[in-house]
N, C-alpha and C positions, 0 to 999 in steps of 0.2 A: 384472416385465419390468425388463430390464439398463438401467440407466441409459445414457447418451450424453452427447456432447458438441454444445451445436447447434453448423453451421458458423460457420469462420470469418470475416475478410473483413466483407461487408457486412449480416452480421447484424442487426437492430434492436435499438436497447437495450432496449425493454420487452421483446420476446421474448426475449432473454438469461433476463431480471429473472422472467420469468414462467417459462422454464426451472428456474429458482433454485429457485424457489416451489413448484414440484411436483415438484421433486425428481429429476428428468431432467437437472440440470448438475452434473457432477464435475468435480472437478480446477482447477487455477488458469485465471482470468480471460486472461490475457494474449493478446492476439491478438483475443478477442472483440469484436465491434461499434467495429469499425476507427472512427475519429475519433469516438470520444466518451471523453470523461471519465470514468474510473476512481475510486475514492475508499476512501478504508482508515477506514476505521471505529472511532470509542473511545465509547463507549455509560455513561455514568456516573449515579448518584443527585444529584439536585438538589444537595445540600450539597459534594460535588465537584467541581461546573460548572465556579463561577467559577477555583478554584482550576488547575483543568487549563487554562481558558482563558487563564489568567495566564502559564503555563506552555507554551503556543501562541506565544502574542505573544513570550516573551521566545526562542522554540528554531523561529525560522520554516521553517530551512532542513530539517529533518527534519520538522512540522508543521507545512506549508500550511495553512491555516485556509478552508476554501471555505462552511462552512454550519455552521449550530447548529441545533439543531428546539427548539421549545419542548418542554417537560417532558410525559412520557409520551406525544407523538404518534411514531407510524409511520410519521408522512408527511413529505415535505419539500419544497415545491414550488419552492424554489431549486433542489433537484436533479432533481423530474421530477415527472410527472403518473402517476396509476395503480403508486405507487411504496410497497409495506411493507419498511420497515428490519428488521423482525422473521424475513422468511424469503424477501428478495430476493438473497440473499449464496448462495453453494454453501457455504462452512462458516463457522462462527464458531466462536471461543473463548469459556467462561465460567470467569470469575477468581471464586474468592470469598479472601479473606484472604491475596493476592499468591502465589496458586498457579493453574495453572491446570488447572481441575478438570474440565474436560470439555468435548469437540470436537464437536459438534453441526451441524445443516442448518436447521434453524429454532428461534428463540428464543420463539415467541408461549407456550410455556406457565413462561416466568420474567421475563415484560414485566411490570413494574411502573409505575405513575402517575408515578414522581417521574423517568424517567431520560431524562437528558438527550445525545441524540446530537450527535458532532462527525464530521463529514465533513472528510478531511484529502486535499490533495492527492497524487496516486499519479504513480509513475516509469512507470508500464504508460501514462500518457498519453501521453507523451512518443514512444515506442517507435515508434506510427503515423508521426511525424515524421521520425524516423530511417530506417524503412525505404523512406520516401519518399525520401528523399534515397540512395537503394543502399546503405547501413549495414546490414549483418547483424545480426539479432537473435539470440542466441546459443542462449538457451533455448528458445525460440521455436521456431528452426529445428532444433532437437534435440529438441520434445517434451517441455520438463522444467519444472519451477516456478525461477525467476529463483534465483540462488544469495545469501545474505542471511550477513551477517557479524557479530558484535559487535566493538565496537573499545574501544581505549584514550581514545578523543577522548572527554571530558568535556560535559555539557551545561548548560545553564545554569537553576541550581536556580530555582523560582519557584513558588507557592500550594501548594507542600506537596510537589510532586515536581522529581523529580532523576535523573539516572543516566549513560548510557555511550551514545555513540551506534550505530545499527546503519547499517548501508551494504548496499546492492545493488551488485552487480557485473555489466557486460558487456569481455569481451575487444575488443580492434583493435588492428589495427596501427595505428603510429606517424599516420599522415596523415590516415585514420580517426577516430585518437580526436580529432584538432582536431578534424576536423568535427563529429565528436559533441559536441565542449565549447560549438562555436559553435552547435548549434543546440538541445542543450538549457539553455544561458542564455537564450534567448527563453521557457522556460516556468518562470518562479519558482514560482507557485503546484503543481508540478508539481516540485518539491525542485529546478527548476533545473541550474544549471551541478554537474560532479562536484563533489566535497569531496576528493578524492586521486587523484593514477595512480601506477603503478609499483610499488614494493616495498611489499606489503603489510604487511612489519614492523612499517612503520614508522608504522602508524595500529592497533599490537596486532593483527594478525591473525596466527596461527602458519601457519596451513596451508591456503591456498587451495583444497586438495582436499575441504576437508573443512566445509562452510558449518553456520553455525549453525541458519539455515533454508532451507528451497527444497531445492535442488538441485544437487549440480556439474554443472558443463559443460565442455568440451573449449576450453584455452586453449593455444593454438598458441604454438610457439617462438619465432615471430616479430611475438607478439601480447605490448598491454599490459594489465593489468587496471586496467578505468576504475570508481572508485566513486562512487558516487551516493547523497547520506543516505537514508532509508527508513523508510516509515510504517509498519515494526514497532519501531522507537524507541519510539512509546510501550508497546506492550506490555512491553516491558523494564522501560520503565520503573515500570507499576503494579505490576510482579512486584517490583522493589526497593521500591518506596512499600508495600507490602503493605496493598494496598485491599482495603474487606472485600466488596467486590461491584464486578462489571464485566463489561463483555458488547467482544467486539473481531470484527473479521475473523480467519481465517484466515490466514498468512502468504499471499499471494500469489491468495487467494479474495477477489476486490473487490464492491464494489457499481457497479454499470455504470449512469450518466446520462445524461437526456437533453439534455446540455451538452455542443455541439461543440469538438473540442479548439481549434477555431480562436479558441477565446471566450477561453480561457487566454494564447495564445499573445502575447509583445509583436513588434510590429511593426519 
């Protein structure tokens, strides 16, 4: 059977997770189960977990911490019921000795009793709020993964981890960019307000047409690239740290939770 993606819009988060678990969900999760929080995952052996926790606390913009599991647990009630962290993401990355060794759709075979899962807020969460306000989300409209870029912006070292910020980009005309800033500021647990807009070179991005992760999208002559902190940041940090073993989501392929977006929004 050819894998297909479930419908966007009103898809139930449990249905989307089940589709990932069954292997029928492929591709990025942007636009799926609108109105529900999506999360980035970092899964580490317990000896490294305390250090990574301190790193998240020191870098809340790229690593807004929503939940931490017990060692070995594949479920997390803070994120949802009937949830299997090892199977409910469309694509995972497995890291060994600071290198991305494999990309798979199920990590049950490599799961260990000492693994601790960190669920970090994701900018896909605030995209629903942008769309409700009439602001287009270019990568969704073009059926692509969000473009993500390595930058020259240093992170705060902590817990044995450090590196540089990764950002995601969405283009807007000036007036819409201002509105997007206002809207996303209300979601600090989903990366919040942008970290930069305008000239990409000022944050060390050489060519906006060549993202380091995800896909390039159209940027009109009258549009400004707007950059948000990105949950792929920890993946680059894991590589830079030479971590012996870790699991993450693949860029753009998130775990969809039962948490309503509204729970993360500041009034």
